[in-house]
N, C-alpha and C positions, 0 to 999 in steps of 0.2 A: 210570530212576531219576535218571541225571544230566540227561538230557534235560529233565525236570521243572524242575530245579534252574535251569537256563540259562534256560528260559521264564519262571521265577518271577522270577528277576534281572531279566531282561530287561523283564519287566511292572513291576516296581518303580522301574526306572531312567526309562523312559518316563513314568510318573506323578510322578516325581520332577522331571524336568525340565518337565512341563506345570505344575507347581506354580510352580517357578521363574519360569516365562513369566508367571504369572498376576500375579505380585509385581511384573514389571516393566513398570508401565504406559507406554505408548507416548505421550509427549506430542505433542498434536496441533500443526498446525502454527499459530504465530501469526498472526492476520490481517494483522500489521505486515509479514511477510514480510521482515524485517530492515531494516525503514525507521524503526523507533523503537519499541520495546516499550511505552515509557510514554504511547504516544498510543492515544486511543481510535478505532479503526479501524472505519469502517462494513463491513458484510459484503458488500453490492453496491451498484450504483449505484441503485437504486431504494431501498434503506435510506438511503443516503446523502443522496437528493432529500427525504426524509420526516424526516430529522434536522436536515437544513440548513433547511426551512421551520417546523420548531417551533422550532429555537433560534436563528433569524433569523441565524446565520453562515455566511458563505460556505463552500461546497463546494471542496476542492482534488482533482483528481483526477490520479494520478500513474499513467501508461500504462507498462508496462516488461515486460520479458522475462527470465526466469532466466537464459537463456543468452546474453543481450546483454552484452558487455562495457563499452558505453557504459551500460548500466542499471546494471552492478554498480558500477562509478566513481561513478556520481551517487549511488546509495544510499550508499556508503560516506563520501561526502563530505556527504550529507543528514544522515545519523547523528551525523557529527563536529560539526557545526555547532551550537553550543547555542542561537543566536537562532534559527534554522531549527525547532529542535526544539520551544522554547518557544512560537513563534508556532504552530506546527501544534497544538499540546496545547492551547493556551488561546483560540485565535481562529477555526479550522477545524474543521470536519467533514472528516474526512480518509478518503480512499478510495484503495488502490492496486491496479490492476488487471492481471492477466497476459494476460487476454482481452478483447478489443474490446467495447466495449458496444453495444447497439442504436441509440442516439441519434447520429446523424450528425453533429450538432452538435459533437460531441466531436473529430472529425477533419475541421475546416475545411480544411485544406491537407494531408491525406493520413493514412495508417496507419503512423507510425513510431514509433518508440521510442528513448529514453526522451520522453516529451511530458508535460507540466503544463497542464492547463486548470482554471480557476477559474469556477465558477456562483454566481450570486448567489440569495438566497431567491425571488426572482421567477421564477426555473428558467430565468434568462437566462445563456447561455454567454459570458463575457466575452472576445470575441476581440479585445478591444483591450489588454487585458493578455497581451502575448506576450513571447518571448523574445528573444534577440538577432540571431538568424540569420534571414536572408532568405529562405532555399530552405525551410527547416523553422522556421517562426514560434514554435512552443511547444516545440521541444526546448531542453534544458538540459544543459549538460556539468559535469563535477565542478568544471571552475574557475568556474562561474557562481554559487556560493552567493549572493554581494552582490549579483547581478542578480535573483536568486530571492528574496532577502530584499526589495530594494525591490519586486517585483511582490505580494508577499503584503502588504506595507504598503498598497500601492495598491489592491488588492483589498478590504483591511479598510477602511482610509478611506472610499474610495467609497461602500463599502455603507454606512457610519455616517453619510456626509454626505447620502445618498440617502433615509434614513429621516425 
């Protein structure tokens, strides 16, 4: 008889804990991956290209790795800079990727992170809009926010001057 009560109590506790787990919804990871929750992020490179063509806004692709300290430092600076966040939100189609894309043009000087590339609505990778480093032309560090803003403005202005 005692065994029945123990099994019944065990059954109720299992059912109760299952009910608790259903109430706790697991929040899916945001597409921002911490780069700015107020920005609309594309899910994939292909979606980013479609949105770019439709909107006629340039696409900004941020290549990064979760476990890379340079990527983490850049992300923190990117989020903290109000001008960068505003430009990203209003003037660009945004994509951040932790896996490389199939487009070889997005790695003209190698597959390193963090790397930021700009693509115009004609689907041309803007290799002329590079970072400040000679060995990794499209790399940006946390201290490079002013330089990134200048390049974002160049990508935006060149696009509008070409239309």
